[in-house]
N, C-alpha and C positions, 0 to 999 in steps of 0.2 A: 610761250611767245607773247610778248606785250604788244597791244594794239590800241591806238587812240581812236575813239569814235566821237562824232559830233553828238552833243547832248543838249543842244539848244531847243528851247520851247518858247511859249508865249512870254514867260516872265524870267527865263534864265538863258544866259548866253555862256556856253562853256563846252568842255570836252570831258569824256570819261576814259580812264585807262582800264583796259581789260587784260587779265592774265588768263589766257585761254578763253573760257566763256564767263568767267567771274569778274565783276567790276571790283577793282581794288583801289581806285583813287579817282579824283576829279579835280578839274580846274574850272573856275567860273569867274565872270566879271562881277565884282562886288559893287552894285549900284548904290549901296547904303553909305559908301565912303563920302566924306565931304568933298566939295569942289576943290580942285587943286591938289588933292592927295596923290602921292606918287604910287603907293602900293595898292593898285585897284584890282588886282587879280588875286584870288584866294586859292589855296591848294589844300585838298583834303585827302586822307588815306583811310581806308576801312579795313586794314589788316590788324589782327590781334597783336598786341605788344608795341604797336606804333601809335603815337598820339594822332588823333583824328585831324586836328587843325595844324597844318604845316606852315601856316603863316601867310603873309601878304607879299606880293611881288609886283614890280613895275611892268613886266611884260608877261605875256602868256608863255613864252619860251622859257623864262626863268621859273615860272610856276610848274610847268610840265617837267622840267629838269629836277625840281625838288621832289615831285611825286615819284619819278623814276628812281631817284637815289634812295628814297624810303623803301620802295618795293624791292629794289636790288639788295638793300641791306637786310630786309626781312628774309628774302630767299637765301642769302648767304648764311644767315644764322639760324635758319629754320631746320636744317638738317635734311632738306628734301633733295638736295643735289648730291 
């Protein structure tokens, strides 16, 4: 079961995706982007065989969807189901 949890701290604003008890991805606001940039949310995945940087997105919803797609792809092709 996949669950999103708040991962915000002093210097980071974002969410982490957990598969059971393991963190498999995250979404965070990229404060290093220049002003006026559209893709201000970054998506990361920490599963083997999936590239870590999933790119930038305009909304947190789009970034979360990218992480979920990557995790579902990994599960489908991992042979675990």
